[in-house]
N, C-alpha and C positions, 0 to 999 in steps of 0.2 A: 270832451265827455261826451257832448252828441255823437261823434266820430264812433267812438268805441261802443254806443248802442244804436249805433246804426249797425258798424261791423255785426254783434252781434244779433242783430233782427236778421240781415242777411245771409249768415250763417245757419240760423233757423229755417227759415225761408225755404235755402237751397237743401239741408238735409232732408225737410217734407219733399221736397219735388225728387231727389233722390230717390228715396223709400217707398214713396208711393204711386208716382206720374212718370218715373223712368221704367219700371216694369212694365205698364198697360203701352206705352211707347212701341215697348219690345213685342209683346202680345200682339198689338196693334200689326207692326212689322210682317210679322211670320203669318198672319194671317191674311195680309196683304197677299203677298206671296205663293199661298200654299193652295189646295184643290180642292178645301173642304165646301159643301153644299152650300149654297147661298141663298136658298130660299126650299120653303117645308116640300116643294113638291119633287125637287131634286133630290132630296134626303133618302137614305135608305133604312126603313124602320121597323123590317124584319128581326126575327129572333135571334140572338146569336147562339144557341143550344147551350149556355153556359150552367141553365137550372134542367135538371131531367124533365120529361112528361110527370105531372103530379100524380096520375096513377098509378107510377111506377116507384115513387117516394112515398113509404109507408106513415115516418116523422112529420110531426109539426117542424114547421121552420118558419124564420119570421128573416129577410134579406133586405137591406138597405143599401139601393143604389143610387149614384151619381155618372152622369154623363154629362159631356161638354156641352154647351147648348148651342143654335145655329146661327147664322152670318153673324153681324157684328155684337151681337150680347155674347157671342162664346170667347172675344176678349178680356170678359171680365169676369164670367161667370161659368158654373156647372148648375145644369138641372136634378132633382133629386125625386125620388120615390121608394115607395115601401111594398115589397112584397111579403104574402103572406100564405098560409095553409094550415089548416087544423090536420090531425094525425088520420089519416086515412081519408082524406079529401081525396076528389077527383079533379080540381082544379086550384091552379095557381090563384089569388085575388091581388089584385095590382090597384094601390092607391097614387094620384096624381093632381096638381093640381097646376092649372094651365091657364094662360091669358087671356081666351075668347070663351065664348057662351057661358054656359053655368063652370065655375072654378072648379070643382071636386070633379075628378072624372074617378070610375072604376071599370075597371078593363079596359082602357082605352087603348092599349098598346100590348102588344105581347109584352111577360113579366120580364123577360129578359130583354128585352129588343135593344138594338140601338137608340140611340138620342141624335136626330140630324147623322146618320148614319156613322156617329162615335159610336166605340164599344163601353158600354156602361163600364162601370169598377164598382165591386162591393166592397162599401167600409163598415157592413155588420153582416154577421151569417150566425144565424143561431138556431140549431136542431133539437129536438125531444122534449124534456120535458119543461126546460127553462124557455122553449119557444110556446111551449101550452101555455103557460104561465101568463107569457107575456103579451099574447093575442086579445084578451079581453080589454086590454089596457088599451092598446092600438086602437082596437075597433071602438070603445069608448070615445078617443080624443078624435078619431075621426068623426066619429057622427057629433060631438060635441063642437066641431071649428067655427068658429066665429066667423071667419070670412067664407063662407062656401056661396053666397047666394052670387048672383051676375051681379058686376059691377063693383065686386068689394077689391077686386087683383086691382096689386098695384105693381107696377113692376120695380120700383125705386123708391123709397127703404124698402118696402114691403107695404101688406101682407102679400106675398108670390109662392112659389112654389115652392123655395127654400126655408119661407115662413112656415108652411103647412107641413115639410117634415122635422122642422127643430121644435114644432109645437107636440108635434107625435113623441119624439125623439125624448122630450121634457116628462111625457107622461112613463115614460121607463126607464129610470134614473139606473138599475140595477145594470144597465145594459153600459156603461160606462161611455159612451162614444157620443162624438159632435160630429158636426159635417164640416167639410173641410175649410179654409179660410175662403176659398175664391166662393163657396155658395154664396152671393148676394142676396142677401134679406135674411138669412138664417137671423141675425141679431133683432130684428126686428120685434120691438115689445111699445105696446102704447103706454106714450110718457116715460116718465121717471124711472127704472128700475134699479134695485143694490139687491142681490142675492145670491143665490147658489147658479153656478153657471148649467147648462143644458145637461153635461155630464152628471153634475152631481157632485165633483171634484175638486172643486176651486169658487173663487168668488168674481163678480162683476160686477162694474156698474155703467149701465147704459139709458142715453137719451134716446129714445124713441128710433131706436137702430142707424141715426146721423151720428154717434160718434160713442165712444164708450172703452173701456178697458178690463182685461179678462186675464186671473192670474189663476191656473188651477194643472191638476196634473193631467188630465186629457188633453186640455185644449194648450196645455201652455203658458206662455206671455204672447198677448194680443192687444193690440191697441185697434179701433177700428175709428175713421176718419170718412164720414161721408160716405158708408159702406163698404168703402176697402177696407181691407184689417192686412196688418204686418206684425209680423213678430215673430218667436222662436218655440219651438217646439221642444222640449224639455227633458220629457219620456224618449220619443225616440228621434237621436237629435239630428232637426230642420229648421231651414230658412224659411219664414210665409211669405211671402210677394205677393200683392196685389196682382190677379189675372193669372198669373203661373200657380198658386197654390205652394202647396209643400215641396222645398227644394231639401234633399236629405236623405237618410237612412226611409227605407220605405216602410209607414206603420201600416204595423199587421191587422188581420181585419177583426173587427171586435167582435168579441163571443161576451157572453154573460159569466164567461170566467177569466177574461182579459181585462183585468180591474189595472 
């Protein structure tokens, strides 16, 4: 009997190791042999040209970007930010949270800029009247963000840059989009939470961002262990692995019509 119990415990521990730690070891190995920038000063932060000049784009628009972060943090996570413009506006507005100085930044970098030299990926892109209707909700969520003072930022389990973006996305549930699984900090919520997922398309139970489980149309099935997420994307079939995010069919860019 003790042997059987020990074998079961061993099998569980090996399964957890395989799902949550092996992908991180693989990502770490890729980082070690790669040539990505090792410091802030070495990285390219310039515009990618993905967005047109605001003066040449008349409609309102909302875009949510993610970009692989730099140095060792890139093994674990992406960084995320929000870009918007009202109809007729002559400039883009970009909102980020960062880990130095005052966390909440406005237009600290080009709207579509590289992050630590990495080309950003748009996970949501909405234009026209739909975007115009979302912008007041986004601006209110940014204005009311709880962790915007110096010293509020915490890299793990949050609140960090992804905690900020997730908070804003919760204010716009009609978008039906969530941050990728390797956006560490996106699941940070103070205390015990049981309710709708960020996209509003399912349910989750979450303990302070340290542990949780989700089942939703947009998020799929996800298990969070110490901020690392593994699971399955049910809508656009893919595996979700720590460090790598999604591996499978590429998910389309979210829009107000992509439910």
